[in-house]
C-alpha positions as a printed Julia matrix, in Angstrom:
376×3 Matrix{Float64}:
  17.86  40.16  -51.27
  19.64  38.69  -54.28
  17.8   37.47  -57.36
  18.6   33.86  -56.63
  17.3   33.98  -53.07
  14.13  35.78  -54.08
  13.39  33.29  -56.83
  13.98  30.35  -54.53
  11.78  31.89  -51.86
   8.91  32.4   -54.29
   9.17  28.78  -55.41
   9.01  27.56  -51.82
   5.99  29.78  -51.11
   4.2   28.41  -54.18
   4.97  24.83  -53.14
   3.63  25.47  -49.64
   0.49  27.09  -51.04
  -0.04  24.15  -53.4
   0.4   21.57  -50.63
  -2.17  23.31  -48.43
  -4.53  23.5   -51.4
  -4.34  19.8   -52.23
  -5.68  19.06  -48.75
  -8.58  21.38  -49.59
  -9.67  18.73  -52.1
  -8.63  15.58  -50.26
 -10.24  16.57  -46.98
 -13.71  16.04  -48.49
 -12.72  12.48  -49.38
 -11.53  11.91  -45.82
 -14.57  13.61  -44.29
 -16.98  11.49  -46.33
 -15.06   8.25  -45.84
 -13.81   7.69  -49.38
 -17.05   8.62  -51.15
 -15.9   10.43  -54.31
 -19.41  11.64  -55.1
 -18.76  14.45  -52.61
 -16.12  16.0   -54.88
 -18.24  15.65  -58.04
 -21.67  16.76  -59.28
 -22.73  13.37  -60.64
 -25.37  12.92  -57.96
 -27.02  16.3   -58.52
 -29.71  17.27  -61.02
 -30.64  20.64  -59.52
 -29.08  23.41  -57.42
 -27.45  22.69  -54.07
 -28.44  23.37  -50.52
 -26.28  25.85  -48.62
 -24.48  22.89  -47.03
 -23.53  21.54  -50.46
 -22.74  24.97  -51.85
 -20.0   25.62  -49.27
 -18.34  22.36  -50.25
 -18.62  23.06  -53.98
 -17.34  26.61  -53.54
 -14.15  25.38  -51.86
 -13.78  22.7   -54.53
 -14.23  25.36  -57.22
 -11.28  27.2   -55.68
  -8.95  24.23  -55.15
 -10.01  21.01  -56.89
  -7.4   20.34  -59.58
  -6.07  23.9   -59.39
  -3.61  23.44  -56.56
  -2.72  19.96  -57.76
  -2.0   21.53  -61.14
   0.19  24.15  -59.47
   2.02  21.47  -57.49
   2.64  19.51  -60.7
   4.04  22.61  -62.4
   6.3   23.19  -59.4
   7.62  19.62  -59.67
   8.58  20.48  -63.24
  10.35  23.61  -61.99
  12.22  21.47  -59.47
  13.25  19.06  -62.21
  14.67  21.94  -64.25
  16.66  23.12  -61.23
  18.11  19.61  -60.81
  18.97  19.57  -64.51
  20.81  22.89  -64.22
  22.65  21.61  -61.18
  23.86  18.55  -63.09
  25.13  20.8   -65.9
  27.01  23.05  -63.45
  28.64  20.05  -61.83
  29.33  18.4   -65.19
  27.41  15.29  -64.1
  25.62  12.91  -66.49
  21.89  13.49  -66.94
  19.51  12.03  -65.91
  21.96   9.81  -64.04
  21.25   9.95  -60.32
  17.92  11.73  -60.92
  16.47   8.43  -62.14
  17.25   6.88  -58.76
  15.76   9.88  -56.97
  12.55   9.41  -58.99
  12.5    5.69  -58.16
  12.74   6.61  -54.47
   9.76   8.94  -54.99
   7.79   6.08  -56.53
   8.59   3.88  -53.53
   7.63   6.67  -51.12
   4.39   7.05  -53.02
   3.65   3.34  -52.79
   4.2    3.38  -49.02
   1.98   6.45  -48.73
  -0.68   4.82  -50.92
  -0.64   1.59  -48.96
  -0.52   2.89  -45.41
  -2.14   6.34  -45.61
  -4.23   7.27  -48.65
  -5.26   5.49  -51.85
  -5.23   8.68  -53.93
  -1.5    9.31  -53.59
   0.11  11.5   -56.27
   3.77  10.71  -55.57
   3.9    7.46  -57.56
   2.54   9.21  -60.64
   4.99  12.08  -60.16
   7.91   9.67  -59.88
   7.03   7.95  -63.17
   6.43  11.32  -64.84
   9.78  12.63  -63.59
  11.64   9.74  -65.21
   9.9   10.32  -68.56
  10.4   14.1   -68.5
  14.05  13.83  -67.45
  14.67  11.97  -70.71
  12.6   14.39  -72.8
  14.46  17.54  -71.7
  17.74  16.06  -72.92
  16.42  16.74  -76.42
  16.36  20.5   -75.86
  13.68  23.16  -76.18
  12.44  21.97  -79.58
  11.79  18.46  -78.28
  10.04  19.9   -75.23
   7.81  22.08  -77.41
   6.89  19.24  -79.76
   6.16  16.86  -76.91
   3.9   19.41  -75.22
   1.95  19.98  -78.43
   1.45  16.28  -79.12
   0.72  15.04  -75.62
  -1.26  18.14  -74.7
  -3.38  17.77  -77.83
  -4.07  14.1   -77.15
  -4.99  14.78  -73.54
  -7.26  17.72  -74.44
  -8.99  15.72  -77.19
  -9.66  12.84  -74.8
 -11.1   15.08  -72.08
 -13.25  17.0   -74.57
 -14.55  13.68  -75.91
 -15.62  12.77  -72.37
 -17.3   16.18  -72.12
 -19.24  15.51  -75.32
 -20.29  12.09  -74.02
 -21.51  13.7   -70.81
 -23.43  16.45  -72.59
 -25.14  13.87  -74.79
 -26.53  12.29  -71.63
 -24.33   9.27  -70.97
 -24.46   7.85  -67.45
 -21.54   9.48  -65.59
 -22.11   7.79  -62.23
 -19.09   6.58  -60.28
 -21.07   3.75  -58.73
 -21.79   2.96  -55.1
 -19.3    3.74  -52.33
 -21.36   2.05  -49.61
 -18.83  -0.69  -48.82
 -15.92   1.76  -48.93
 -17.55   4.15  -46.46
 -18.31   1.22  -44.13
 -14.67   0.17  -44.3
 -13.4    3.61  -43.34
 -16.07   4.06  -40.72
 -15.81   0.72  -38.92
 -12.8   -1.08  -40.39
  -9.42  -1.36  -38.71
  -6.33   0.29  -40.13
  -4.99  -3.1   -41.26
  -8.27  -3.86  -43.07
  -7.95  -0.56  -44.91
  -4.37  -1.4   -45.88
  -5.53  -4.78  -47.2
  -8.29  -3.1   -49.22
  -5.78  -0.8   -50.92
  -3.46  -3.69  -51.71
  -6.25  -5.93  -53.02
  -7.6   -3.15  -55.28
  -4.23  -1.71  -56.29
  -4.85  -1.4   -60.06
  -8.34   0.02  -59.68
  -7.28   2.57  -57.09
  -4.22   3.53  -59.17
  -6.2    4.03  -62.4
  -6.41   7.81  -62.04
  -2.68   8.05  -61.25
  -1.99   6.24  -64.52
  -4.5    8.15  -66.66
  -3.17  11.56  -65.57
   0.43  10.8   -66.58
   0.01  12.56  -69.98
  -1.33  15.66  -68.22
   1.48  15.44  -65.67
   4.08  15.25  -68.44
   2.61  18.38  -70.04
   2.55  20.29  -66.74
   6.07  19.15  -65.77
   7.32  20.42  -69.12
   5.34  23.62  -68.65
   7.17  24.12  -65.35
  10.48  23.58  -67.15
   9.59  26.15  -69.8
   8.32  28.68  -67.27
  11.6   28.42  -65.39
  13.66  28.78  -68.57
  11.62  31.76  -69.77
  12.33  33.72  -66.59
   8.76  33.79  -65.26
  10.04  33.54  -61.68
  12.64  36.31  -62.09
  12.09  39.46  -59.98
  13.03  41.77  -62.88
  10.64  43.66  -65.17
  10.69  40.91  -67.78
   9.57  38.37  -65.18
   6.82  40.7   -64.0
   5.5   41.14  -67.55
   5.44  37.39  -68.09
   3.6   36.83  -64.81
   1.05  39.48  -65.78
   0.3   37.51  -68.94
  -0.12  34.36  -66.87
  -2.45  36.25  -64.53
  -4.63  37.41  -67.42
  -4.81  33.91  -68.89
  -5.36  32.19  -65.57
  -7.96  34.55  -64.13
  -9.88  35.91  -67.12
 -10.0   32.58  -68.97
  -9.5   30.09  -66.15
 -12.17  31.4   -63.76
 -15.1   31.32  -66.26
 -14.14  27.84  -67.44
 -13.87  26.54  -63.89
 -17.25  28.04  -62.97
 -18.75  25.37  -65.23
 -18.35  22.97  -62.3
 -21.45  24.56  -60.76
 -23.57  23.06  -63.54
 -25.06  19.9   -61.96
 -25.11  16.53  -63.67
 -21.42  15.64  -63.81
 -20.71  16.49  -67.46
 -18.19  19.2   -66.58
 -16.51  17.5   -63.61
 -13.72  15.82  -65.59
 -13.04  18.72  -68.0
 -12.83  21.17  -65.1
 -10.45  19.02  -63.04
  -8.25  17.72  -65.85
  -8.33  20.48  -68.48
  -9.59  23.83  -67.16
  -8.15  23.68  -63.64
  -4.47  23.96  -64.73
  -5.34  27.2   -66.54
  -6.47  28.7   -63.24
  -3.31  27.26  -61.66
  -1.32  29.73  -63.75
  -3.49  32.54  -62.42
  -2.82  31.44  -58.85
   0.92  31.32  -59.57
   0.91  34.89  -60.87
  -1.43  36.14  -58.14
   0.71  34.77  -55.31
   3.84  36.2   -56.93
   2.2   39.63  -57.18
   1.06  39.52  -53.55
   4.55  38.53  -52.38
   6.06  41.41  -54.35
   3.74  43.92  -52.7
   4.5   42.8   -49.14
   7.07  40.05  -48.87
   7.33  40.38  -45.08
   3.84  39.09  -44.3
   4.0   36.25  -41.79
   1.92  33.99  -44.05
   4.65  33.98  -46.71
   7.23  32.84  -44.18
   4.93  30.07  -43.0
   4.14  28.89  -46.56
   7.83  29.1   -47.41
   8.64  26.75  -44.55
   5.91  24.34  -45.65
   7.33  24.49  -49.16
  10.81  23.59  -47.93
   9.41  20.36  -46.48
   6.57  19.9   -48.98
   6.91  16.13  -49.19
   6.8   15.74  -45.4
   3.83  18.14  -45.12
   1.93  16.31  -47.87
   2.22  13.0   -46.03
   1.61  14.55  -42.59
  -1.58  16.31  -43.63
  -3.04  13.06  -44.93
  -1.99  11.21  -41.77
  -3.66  13.85  -39.6
  -6.83  13.83  -41.71
  -6.97  10.02  -41.59
  -6.75  10.09  -37.8
  -9.45  12.76  -37.52
 -12.02  11.15  -39.82
 -11.44   7.39  -40.0
 -12.9    4.89  -37.55
  -9.54   3.8   -36.14
  -8.97   7.44  -35.07
 -11.44  10.03  -33.86
 -14.09   8.72  -36.24
 -15.56  12.08  -37.31
 -16.11  10.93  -40.9
 -19.7   11.43  -42.04
 -20.58  13.27  -38.82
 -19.53  16.87  -39.56
 -21.02  19.56  -41.78
 -19.24  21.45  -44.55
 -18.28  24.47  -42.46
 -16.71  22.17  -39.87
 -14.75  20.4   -42.6
 -13.49  23.75  -43.87
 -12.48  24.74  -40.33
 -10.62  21.45  -39.87
  -8.81  22.02  -43.16
  -7.64  25.41  -41.92
  -6.62  23.97  -38.54
  -4.59  21.18  -40.15
  -2.81  23.72  -42.35
  -2.04  25.86  -39.29
  -0.74  22.76  -37.53
   1.58  22.03  -40.45
   2.84  25.6   -40.4
   3.68  25.29  -36.71
   5.38  21.92  -37.2
   7.39  23.21  -40.19
   8.48  26.34  -38.34
   9.59  24.33  -35.3
  11.34  21.63  -37.32
  13.32  24.04  -39.51
  14.69  25.8   -36.43
  16.77  22.72  -35.75
  17.08  20.96  -39.12
  17.81  22.09  -42.66
  15.44  19.64  -44.34
  12.14  18.0   -43.46
  12.18  14.41  -42.16
  11.22  12.77  -45.46
  13.45  15.11  -47.45
  16.36  14.14  -45.19
  15.69  10.42  -45.66
  15.57  10.86  -49.43
  18.83  12.83  -49.44
  20.48  10.1   -47.35
  19.17   7.34  -49.64
  20.36   9.22  -52.72
  23.75   9.75  -51.1
  24.07   6.03  -50.4
  23.29   5.24  -54.07
  25.81   7.83  -55.23
  28.55   6.2   -53.17
C-alpha cells in the first residue's frame, strides 16, 4: 500500500466513524420527539436512574466528540481541495466557493425536509470563510485560530461561570414540539421548521467560530503530517492521543454532574479535545490490524459520508416520528442504542452495495455533476 492510499483510507475511515457517531447524539432527539432535555442535564438535580445512565453514558462518548471529529475532517478535506487547485494551477478559492454554496443549499433542503438540527448549512458557510483565510498562509491560519479560539473559549467559560453561580439554564418546554412529531403530518413538521427558521438555526450560527477553529485545525493537522504512516506521523498521533484521552476524558466526565452547568462547556469546548483522542485511537487501531472488516465498512461509509448523513436521519425520522412507525417516546434507552447500531449496520450494507456499482454516493454524484455544470 502506498503512502497516499493509506492516508486516504484512514481519512475515509475517520469520516465514516464520525458520521456513525453523530447519529449517536441525534438519535436521542429523534427518539424523544425533538425534546432537547434528553441530551442535557438541565432537568436533573440528583443522580440518574439506570435508564437515564445508559443514555448519558452514550452521550458522554459521542455528544460533540464525533461532531468535532467530523468538523476537523471537513477541514482536512478543504486542505486537500486547496492542494488540488495548486497542482492544477487553478485559482483559489474559485470553484470551491460554488461547491460550498451547493453544500449550504443541500443543508437547507435537509433542514427543511428531514431534520432541524442540520450541520451542513453551517459547514458550507464555514468552508467559504476558511477558504479565504488559508490563502494568507500558515501565519494567518495560526493568528486566526488564536483569536477566534480565544473568543469562543472565553464565551463558553463565561456561560460555565453563569451556570455555576446558579443561573436558570432551562431550555424551556418542548411539549408542543413533541406533540408535533408524535401526531403531526410530515408537511406540518416542514411548515414548523420553515416558520421557526431563525430560532432553529441559532445553534448553527453560534457554532461558526468553533467550526472555523476546527476547520483550520484540520488544515494544520494535514499540513503537519499527522495522517502520514511514517514514524513522524505516528509520533504526532501519539501526542494527540495523550492530549485527547488524558485531558479530554476527565473534562468530558464533567457532563455527569447534574444541573446543566457543564452541558455547554462539554459539548462546545471539551468535546473537541476528546475528538483528537478518537482520531489518534482509530489511527492506532487501523495500524495494528488494517484488514478488519469494520474498517472496510467505515471506509465505505466515509466515501459517501454526505449521503450516509442524510440517510441516517431519514431512517431515524421514519422510525420515530408519527408519520412513520411512530416509536418516538415509546422505547427505552437500551432499545434506542440497539436501533442506533442497527441503523449504522444498515448504512454499512447500503454503502457496500452502492459502491460495488458506483464510484460515488448518490448525493456526492449530484454535487459533482452540479459543480461540473458550473465549471462549464
